[in-house]
C-alpha angles and dihedrals in degrees: 000000000000127000096257096053093044092052095047092045092052097048093037097051102027099062116100096239094045116084099134129121087233112046124206121229124248096032089181085076089061100047122119101240105190130054093226093058091042092055092046095059096270092291115172144200098032126122108294142166096199135079093347098180091062103030105036122334091193087063093074089051094050094045129091095224116097100204134028131176128179137177123191142175127206115190134184125210116285117262137182088272094050132266118304106224135175122210121198133188127175142159138179142185131206119216127216092256089060097257125125139208119206138182140177151160133220130194126187120188147094105134129110110199126199111226139178117230128226089267098045098261118144120237144137140237135201107212122198142168124215132184135188116199135190127180146175134200136178141184117256091179129350087270103039131060133175131198148176132204135191128203135196110201135178126196107199127185125121086331129010147225129207119204143181116214132183137199132192130182151144134227135201126203129184132175117205140146126240085199136351089268097044115062116178140182125211121201128180141152152168125232136179105210135201102355124160146101120333110255132217128218102239098250104032106059090209113131114232123199120233116244092259115178140179116222132195120176150117143158139239120221122198127187094218094178137351112299091003125095133170125202124196117196133191134178142171123204127182121189108215108200105117093219094053109018118161141169124223121192113189133184133173143171129209131191118199128192120202090340086282111084128039137183121197141190131175145165131219126200119196119186095205099029144037121307112230142199117218132188135163146144140232143187137197131197128173090351095306115114134190123192136175133188139182124207113200116191117207099206122075093237093052122097128234116220136188119206131194127185137186123188147154135213136180 
């Protein structure tokens, strides 16, 4: 096995969200970046106050908070080659005209892989992915927001590839009451993610499709009693590359007490990979939040992950 094949295989199959026979490039673009989302099955496009540029850019436009910043780490179990870990950092600011600017960075790495060169010499490589992201969203009406993001990404192993990816989407949010004692809020959206020109690793000449996907999703929050709230989330994601298409169906439930402490559980179904059970918890005090999540894959080829996130908003 040559160096290129080895590196791509490790990055493609070792990542928590990748358990398919045909792996997509740039797995950093598919990572679950925040612990709340990870604990709720990987659901997307609901109302969120974390990692807006990755989970739902419209969420910052809809929210009352002007600034948000988050950092998270998602780690897999340690192996002989190291521990594959993704690091995420994002921030966003909402302007007075209800538009918002967001940015972020993602890094996936942590492995040192032994390889054999073309002339039989032994060596090792440390493959990694890195992505830099910038996004903008604005309100069309008080209930509808649209957004666009752009990403520069690099996949580095024995060779490397650089890519530009783009995303566009829209979100809708409406608050209403089922009864005088039961206020609710519905949020949903649609997003076309990570589309762009195919890329080539610099010494292979073989074009590789970006992990483009179509996402539909949202959530419904109900204040079931004073100081008690429940949120149900559901999302659908379809990866379009014909050589590695896949469907993810994700669902999650969150219970929150006094807008301070939350318990979460979720489930993710993957038609080409491992189904997974997820769960976690979070807390917030004075605008500072801490969240944790665990992703348990059922199939032997799936990967378990632990995610921890720290953030602030005001």
